[in-house]
C-alpha positions as CSV (number, residue, x, y, z in Angstrom):
1,M,84.0,96.6,91.4
2,S,87.1,96.2,89.2
3,D,89.8,98.0,87.4
4,G,87.5,98.4,84.5
5,P,83.8,98.7,83.9
6,P,81.9,98.1,87.2
7,R,79.8,95.0,87.4
8,P,77.1,94.0,89.8
9,R,78.2,91.3,92.3
10,F,76.6,88.6,90.1
11,W,77.3,90.1,86.7
12,F,78.2,87.1,84.6
13,L,78.4,88.9,81.3
14,R,78.3,86.6,78.3
15,T,81.4,86.7,76.1
16,R,81.0,87.8,72.5
17,V,83.8,85.5,71.3
18,G,82.6,82.9,68.8
19,R,79.1,84.1,68.3
20,I,79.5,83.9,64.6
21,I,79.6,80.1,64.8
22,G,77.6,79.7,68.0
23,V,74.4,78.6,66.4
24,A,76.0,76.0,64.2
25,A,77.9,74.5,67.1
26,L,75.1,74.7,69.6
27,C,74.2,71.0,69.6
28,Y,77.9,70.1,69.9
29,L,78.3,71.9,73.1
30,A,75.0,70.7,74.5
31,A,76.2,67.1,74.0
32,F,79.5,68.1,75.7
33,A,77.6,69.6,78.7
34,A,75.3,66.6,79.0
35,I,78.2,64.1,79.1
36,N,80.2,66.1,81.6
37,L,77.4,67.3,83.8
38,G,75.2,64.3,83.8
39,S,76.3,63.3,87.3
40,A,76.0,66.9,88.7
41,P,73.3,67.9,91.2
42,F,69.8,69.0,90.1
43,G,69.8,66.5,87.2
44,I,71.6,68.7,84.7
45,G,71.9,65.9,82.1
46,S,68.1,65.4,82.0
47,F,67.5,69.1,82.1
48,I,69.6,69.6,78.9
49,G,67.7,66.6,77.4
50,F,64.5,68.4,78.1
51,I,65.7,71.6,76.4
52,F,67.5,69.9,73.5
53,P,65.7,66.5,73.1
54,R,68.3,65.2,70.5
55,V,71.0,65.7,73.1
56,G,69.3,63.7,75.8
57,P,68.9,59.9,75.9
58,G,69.5,58.4,72.5
59,L,72.1,61.0,71.5
60,D,73.0,60.9,67.8
61,Q,76.8,61.3,68.3
62,N,77.5,60.6,64.6
63,S,75.4,63.6,63.5
64,L,77.0,65.9,66.0
65,N,80.5,64.8,65.0
66,A,79.5,65.3,61.3
67,E,78.2,68.8,62.0
68,W,81.3,69.9,63.8
69,G,83.5,68.3,61.2
70,A,81.7,70.2,58.5
71,I,82.4,73.5,60.3
72,Q,86.1,72.6,60.5
73,R,86.3,71.6,56.9
74,E,83.9,73.9,55.1
75,Y,83.4,77.1,57.1
76,V,84.4,80.3,55.3
77,F,87.4,80.7,57.6
78,R,89.7,77.8,58.1
79,N,91.4,76.6,61.2
80,V,88.6,77.4,63.5
81,D,89.9,76.9,67.0
82,T,88.0,74.3,69.1
83,S,87.9,76.6,72.1
84,L,86.3,79.3,69.9
85,G,83.6,76.9,68.9
86,T,83.1,75.8,72.5
87,E,82.7,79.3,73.8
88,G,80.4,80.3,70.9
89,A,78.3,77.2,71.4
90,A,78.0,77.7,75.1
91,N,76.7,81.3,74.6
92,G,74.3,79.9,72.1
93,M,72.9,77.4,74.6
94,V,72.6,80.1,77.3
95,E,70.8,82.4,74.8
96,K,68.3,79.6,74.0
97,L,67.5,79.3,77.7
98,D,66.9,83.0,77.9
99,Q,64.7,83.0,74.9
100,M,62.6,80.0,76.2
101,F,62.3,80.9,79.9
102,S,63.3,84.6,80.1
103,D,66.3,83.6,82.2
104,R,68.7,86.6,82.3
105,F,71.1,85.0,84.8
106,T,72.2,81.6,83.4
107,A,75.5,82.3,81.8
108,F,78.6,80.7,80.3
109,L,81.8,82.0,81.9
110,T,85.2,81.6,80.3
111,K,88.1,80.3,82.4
112,A,89.3,83.8,83.1
113,E,85.8,85.1,83.9
114,Y,85.1,82.2,86.3
115,A,88.4,82.9,88.1
116,E,87.5,86.5,88.5
117,Q,84.1,85.7,89.8
118,R,85.5,83.4,92.4
119,G,88.0,86.0,93.5
120,N,85.4,88.7,93.8
121,L,83.2,86.5,96.0
122,N,86.1,86.0,98.4
123,G,86.8,89.8,98.4
124,Q,90.0,89.3,96.4
125,R,91.2,91.2,93.4
126,A,94.6,90.3,91.8
127,G,97.0,92.9,90.5
128,S,94.6,95.7,91.0
129,I,94.7,99.4,92.1
130,G,91.1,99.6,93.3
131,I,89.0,101.6,90.9
132,A,86.2,101.1,88.4
133,L,85.7,102.9,85.1
134,V,82.4,104.1,83.8
135,P,81.2,105.9,80.6
136,R,80.0,109.4,81.4
137,C,78.9,112.6,79.6
138,T,80.3,116.1,79.5
139,A,82.4,117.1,82.6
140,G,82.1,113.6,83.9
141,A,78.4,113.9,84.7
142,V,75.9,111.0,84.7
143,C,74.3,110.9,81.3
144,M,70.7,112.0,81.1
145,P,68.2,109.9,79.1
146,G,68.9,110.2,75.4
147,Q,72.5,111.4,75.9
148,A,75.4,109.4,74.5
149,P,78.4,109.0,76.8
150,S,81.7,110.5,75.6
151,L,84.1,110.1,78.5
152,V,85.6,107.3,80.6
153,V,85.5,108.4,84.2
154,I,87.0,106.9,87.4
155,E,84.5,105.6,89.9
156,D,84.6,103.4,93.0
157,V,88.0,104.7,94.3
158,L,88.2,102.1,97.1
159,S,89.1,103.3,100.5
160,G,92.6,102.5,101.7
161,Q,93.6,100.9,98.4
162,P,96.5,101.9,96.0
163,A,94.5,104.2,93.8
164,Q,93.3,106.3,96.7
165,R,96.7,106.4,98.3
166,A,98.3,107.5,95.0
167,G,95.8,110.4,94.7
168,L,93.3,109.3,92.2
169,R,89.8,110.7,92.8
170,F,86.2,109.9,92.0
171,G,85.3,111.8,88.9
172,D,88.7,112.0,87.3
173,V,88.4,111.6,83.5
174,L,90.8,109.0,82.2
175,L,92.9,110.1,79.2
176,A,95.7,107.6,79.0
177,V,97.4,104.6,80.6
178,N,101.2,104.4,80.6
179,G,101.2,107.1,77.9
180,R,98.8,105.3,75.6
181,R,95.8,107.5,74.8
182,L,92.3,106.0,75.1
183,S,91.4,107.6,71.8
184,S,93.9,105.2,70.2
185,M,92.1,102.1,71.6
186,G,89.0,102.3,69.5
187,S,86.3,104.5,68.1
188,S,83.7,103.6,70.7
189,L,83.8,103.8,74.5
190,D,83.0,100.1,74.7
191,Q,86.1,99.3,72.7
192,Q,88.2,101.6,74.8
193,L,86.9,100.2,78.1
194,D,87.5,96.6,76.9
195,K,91.1,97.4,76.0
196,V,92.1,99.8,78.9
197,A,91.1,97.6,81.8
198,P,93.8,94.9,81.2
199,L,96.4,97.7,80.9
200,I,95.6,99.0,84.4
201,R,95.8,95.5,85.9
202,G,99.1,93.7,86.1
203,Q,101.6,91.9,88.3
204,P,101.5,92.9,92.0
205,G,104.3,95.2,92.9
206,T,104.5,96.8,89.5
207,S,103.4,100.4,88.7
208,V,100.9,101.9,86.3
209,T,100.6,105.6,85.4
210,L,97.2,107.0,84.7
211,T,96.8,110.4,82.9
212,V,93.6,112.1,84.1
213,D,91.8,115.3,83.6
214,R,90.7,116.9,86.8
215,A,88.7,120.1,86.5
216,G,90.5,121.0,83.3
217,Q,94.0,120.2,84.6
218,T,95.9,117.2,83.2
219,I,97.6,115.1,85.9
220,D,99.8,112.0,85.7
221,I,99.3,109.7,88.8
222,T,101.3,106.5,89.4
223,A,99.9,103.7,91.5
224,R,101.4,100.4,92.5
225,R,99.4,97.3,91.8
226,A,98.6,94.9,94.6
227,D,96.6,91.8,95.4
228,L,93.7,93.4,97.2
229,S,91.6,91.9,100.0
230,I,88.4,94.0,100.0
231,P,86.0,93.9,103.0
232,S,82.3,93.8,102.5
233,V,81.1,95.4,105.8
234,F,81.7,98.9,107.0
235,T,80.3,100.9,110.0
236,R,80.1,104.5,111.2
237,T,78.0,106.1,113.9
238,F,75.9,109.2,113.5
239,G,75.2,110.1,117.1
240,S,73.3,107.2,118.5
241,V,72.6,105.7,115.1
242,L,74.9,102.8,113.9
243,Y,75.3,103.0,110.1
244,L,76.1,99.5,108.7
245,Q,77.0,99.4,105.0
246,V,77.1,95.9,103.4
247,T,78.5,96.0,99.8
248,G,78.2,92.3,98.9
249,F,77.4,88.9,100.4
250,D,80.9,87.4,100.2
251,T,82.4,84.6,102.2
252,G,82.3,85.8,105.9
253,T,80.0,88.8,105.4
254,G,77.5,87.4,107.9
255,E,80.1,87.0,110.6
256,A,81.7,90.4,109.9
257,A,78.3,92.1,110.1
258,Q,77.5,90.4,113.4
259,T,80.8,91.5,114.9
260,M,80.4,95.1,113.8
261,L,76.8,95.2,115.0
262,R,77.7,93.8,118.4
263,N,80.6,96.3,118.8
264,G,78.5,99.3,117.7
265,L,75.6,98.5,120.0
266,A,78.0,97.9,122.9
267,A,79.5,101.3,122.2
268,G,76.1,103.0,122.8
269,A,74.2,102.9,119.5
270,T,70.5,102.6,120.0
271,S,69.3,102.2,116.4
272,V,70.6,100.9,113.1
273,I,70.7,101.8,109.4
274,L,71.4,98.9,107.1
275,D,72.6,100.2,103.7
276,L,72.2,97.6,100.9
277,R,72.4,100.1,98.1
278,G,74.6,99.0,95.2
279,N,74.8,95.5,96.7
280,G,74.3,93.1,93.8
281,G,74.2,90.0,96.1
282,G,76.3,86.9,96.7
283,F,75.9,83.9,98.9
284,V,72.4,83.0,100.2
285,S,74.0,81.6,103.4
286,D,75.4,85.0,104.3
287,A,72.1,86.7,103.5
288,Q,70.6,84.2,105.9
289,K,73.1,85.1,108.6
290,L,72.6,88.9,108.2
291,A,68.8,88.7,108.4
292,S,69.1,86.6,111.5
293,Q,70.9,89.4,113.3
294,F,67.6,91.3,113.4
295,V,64.9,88.7,113.6
296,A,64.7,86.0,116.3
297,P,63.5,82.5,115.4
298,A,60.2,81.7,116.9
299,P,57.1,79.7,116.1
300,G,55.6,81.2,113.0
301,T,58.9,83.1,112.4
302,Q,61.2,80.7,110.8
303,D,62.1,81.2,107.2
304,V,64.5,83.8,105.8
305,V,63.8,82.5,102.3
306,V,62.3,79.4,100.6
307,R,64.1,78.1,97.5
308,R,62.2,76.0,95.0
309,G,63.7,74.1,92.1
310,R,62.8,71.7,89.2
311,M,59.5,73.4,88.6
312,T,57.5,72.9,85.4
313,P,57.6,76.0,83.1
314,D,53.9,76.7,83.7
315,G,53.3,75.0,87.1
316,G,54.6,77.7,89.4
317,P,56.0,77.1,92.9
318,A,53.6,74.3,93.7
319,S,55.2,72.1,91.0
320,A,58.6,72.3,92.5
321,Q,60.4,68.9,93.1
322,T,62.9,70.4,95.5
323,V,62.1,72.8,98.3
324,F,64.7,74.2,100.7
325,H,63.9,76.3,103.7
326,D,66.7,78.6,104.8
327,R,65.8,79.2,108.5
328,L,66.5,82.1,110.8
329,V,69.4,81.1,113.1
330,S,69.7,82.0,116.7
331,G,72.3,84.3,118.2
332,G,71.3,87.6,116.5
333,V,72.5,90.8,118.3
334,A,69.9,93.5,117.1
335,Y,66.5,92.1,117.7
336,R,64.9,95.2,119.2
337,Q,66.7,98.2,118.0
338,P,64.8,100.5,115.5
339,L,66.0,99.6,112.0
340,V,65.9,101.3,108.6
341,V,67.1,99.5,105.4
342,L,68.4,101.6,102.4
343,V,67.9,100.0,99.0
344,D,68.1,101.1,95.4
345,G,67.8,99.7,91.8
346,D,71.2,98.0,92.2
347,S,70.1,96.1,95.4
348,A,69.7,92.6,94.0
349,S,69.5,88.9,94.8
350,A,70.9,88.3,98.3
351,S,70.2,91.9,99.2
352,E,66.6,91.4,98.2
353,I,66.4,88.2,100.3
354,V,67.4,90.2,103.4
355,T,65.1,93.1,102.5
356,A,62.1,90.8,101.8
357,A,62.6,89.0,105.1
358,L,62.9,92.2,107.2
359,R,59.8,93.6,105.4
360,D,57.7,90.4,105.8
361,Y,58.5,90.2,109.5
362,H,57.7,93.9,110.0
363,R,61.2,94.4,111.4
364,A,62.4,97.4,109.4
365,T,61.3,100.5,107.5
366,L,62.5,100.5,103.9
367,V,63.8,103.7,102.4
368,G,65.1,104.4,98.8
369,V,63.8,103.2,95.4
370,K,62.6,99.9,94.0
371,T,65.1,97.1,94.1
372,F,66.4,95.2,91.0
373,G,64.1,92.2,91.1
374,K,66.3,89.1,91.0
375,G,64.4,86.2,92.5
376,S,66.5,83.3,91.4
377,V,69.5,81.3,92.6
378,Q,72.4,80.2,90.4
379,V,74.9,77.4,91.0
380,D,78.3,77.0,89.2
381,F,79.0,73.8,87.3
382,P,82.7,74.0,86.3
383,L,83.5,72.5,82.9
384,P,86.7,70.4,82.2
385,D,88.5,73.2,80.4
386,G,88.2,75.6,83.4
387,S,85.2,77.4,82.1
388,D,81.8,77.4,83.9
389,L,78.1,77.0,83.4
390,H,76.4,79.4,85.8
391,L,73.0,77.9,85.9
392,T,69.7,79.0,87.4
393,V,68.6,76.1,89.6
394,E,66.0,77.7,91.9
395,R,63.5,80.5,92.3
396,W,63.3,82.0,95.8
397,Y,60.3,83.2,97.8
398,G,60.1,85.4,100.8
399,P,58.6,84.4,104.2
400,N,55.1,85.5,103.0
401,G,55.5,83.3,99.9
402,E,56.0,86.2,97.4
403,S,58.4,86.2,94.5
404,I,60.1,89.5,93.6
405,D,61.6,88.2,90.4
406,S,61.4,91.1,87.8
407,S,59.1,93.1,90.1
408,G,61.6,94.1,92.8
409,I,60.7,95.5,96.2
410,T,59.2,99.0,96.6
411,P,60.3,100.7,99.8
412,D,57.9,102.0,102.5
413,Q,59.3,105.5,101.8
414,V,60.2,106.1,98.2
415,V,63.0,108.6,98.1
416,P,65.0,109.0,94.9
417,L,68.5,110.5,94.8
418,P,68.5,113.6,92.6
419,N,72.0,112.7,91.6
420,P,73.4,109.2,91.8
421,D,76.8,110.6,92.7
422,D,75.3,111.9,96.0
423,R,75.2,108.4,97.6
424,F,77.3,108.3,100.7
425,R,79.6,105.3,101.0
426,L,82.3,104.1,103.4
427,D,83.9,101.6,101.0
428,A,84.9,104.2,98.4
429,E,85.4,107.9,98.0
430,S,82.1,109.6,98.2
431,P,80.5,113.0,99.0
432,D,79.6,114.2,102.5
433,P,76.7,112.3,104.0
434,S,74.7,115.6,104.1
435,A,74.3,115.3,100.3
436,D,72.7,111.9,100.5
437,L,68.9,112.5,100.7
438,Q,68.1,108.8,101.3
439,L,70.5,108.6,104.2
440,Q,69.2,111.8,105.7
441,T,65.6,110.5,105.4
442,A,66.6,107.4,107.3
443,L,68.4,109.4,110.0
444,A,65.4,111.7,110.4
445,S,63.0,108.8,110.8
446,L,65.2,107.2,113.6
447,R,65.8,110.5,115.4
448,G,62.2,111.6,115.2
C-alpha cells in the first residue's frame, strides 16, 4: 500500500528507465554484478557465469570496455549517463532470466525502490498520508473484462492514518493535487499515476490538498503528511469467533499475531478466522511463526516449508544443492480451536506458505478463491550504488512436498466475491462485514 498505485507486498516492479540501451549494455552490467557479487551467498558469481558464459571465468574485460565505450562515443544521443546505462543493463539481465527460466520475481531495484521496499517490510512509510490510488471505470467501479479504466480512485484509506482523519474516503475520485489537475499530467492513466504519487508524498509535517469527486460533489480535503508506522495484524471478535487479519509478513508479524491470538482466546473466543486475503507475503521466518501458532511440532509433523536452491533447470527438487527445513516451533497458542483461513488471488508467497502448511496438516478449512501461486524465495543483494538485485534463490515446497508455483492453492470451499469492494478489512476503510460473502461463509461454518 502506498500513496500511489497499490503494489503487492513483494511487487519489485522493473524500472523502464534506460531500456533503449539495455540490450547493448547487458554484458557490461553482468560483469559489474559478477565482480561485486562474487563473494555473496549462493554463488552468485558462478550463477552469472552460467547464464552469461563470457562474463564468468575468463572475462574479456577489454571487449566489455570497448562495447561500453562505443555506446558513449557513437550512440545517437550523446552524454549517456552511466547510471542510465547501469539501470537499463540491469533490467536487461533480469529480463533474460525471465525469458530463460520463466522467473517473474527476480528484479533490479533502483536505490529509491530498494529503500521503499525495506521501509514497507518494516511497516514504515515516509512522508505519507496513508492511501493508494487505482485506475477504475465509470463512477469509480471496478472495470469489467474488456473495459478500459478512465478514472483514478482512492483505495486503501488506512485506518487511523492522516487521510482517514482528514476525511478522505474509499471510492473518492481524484481530480487534482494542490490545484494541479490530473488531466494535465499526461494523456494516459499510467502517466497520471506515475506523476501524481510523488506530489502526494512529501516532507512529514507538511500538508497536501486533494480535490476529489464524491457522488458528484467536488470537495477539497487537506491532509498532513507523516512518517507512518503501519501494523500488519488486526483483530475483532464476532461473538465467540476471533477474526485475525494479517496484511503482510513484516518484521514482528509472527510475534504480534501470537499476542493477539493469546489475548483473544483468553477473552473467550473459541474459534479463529485467519484472513490472508490481499496479503502478498514478506519474510519466511514470520510465516513460520504464524503457522506454528496453530500446529504443534511432533514426530511426523515438523516442517512448515522446505526451501530448495541451486537446482539444475530440468532436474527438479531432487537436484537441489541446498535444502533448508523451516520447522514448526513450539509455543503456539491455538492448537485445538476450529480454524478457517480466508484466501484470494492476491494471497501470495509467505501467505501461501502458511496456507499450504495448515492445509497439509489438516488443521484448517480454506475458504475463498485460488491463491496467486508464488512458490519461490528471493534474497536482496545490494549493489555498490545503493540499487539492488532481488534474486530468486530457492523454490519452496509444502510439508507434503508439493510446489504451488504458478498453480496456487484452491480452497476447500470456493467462494468468489461478487464485487471485490465487498471485502471486509480492519486495516483500511471497508464495507460492513455483512457484505463480505467469504467472511460470512467462514462464520457460518464455524457457528454451524
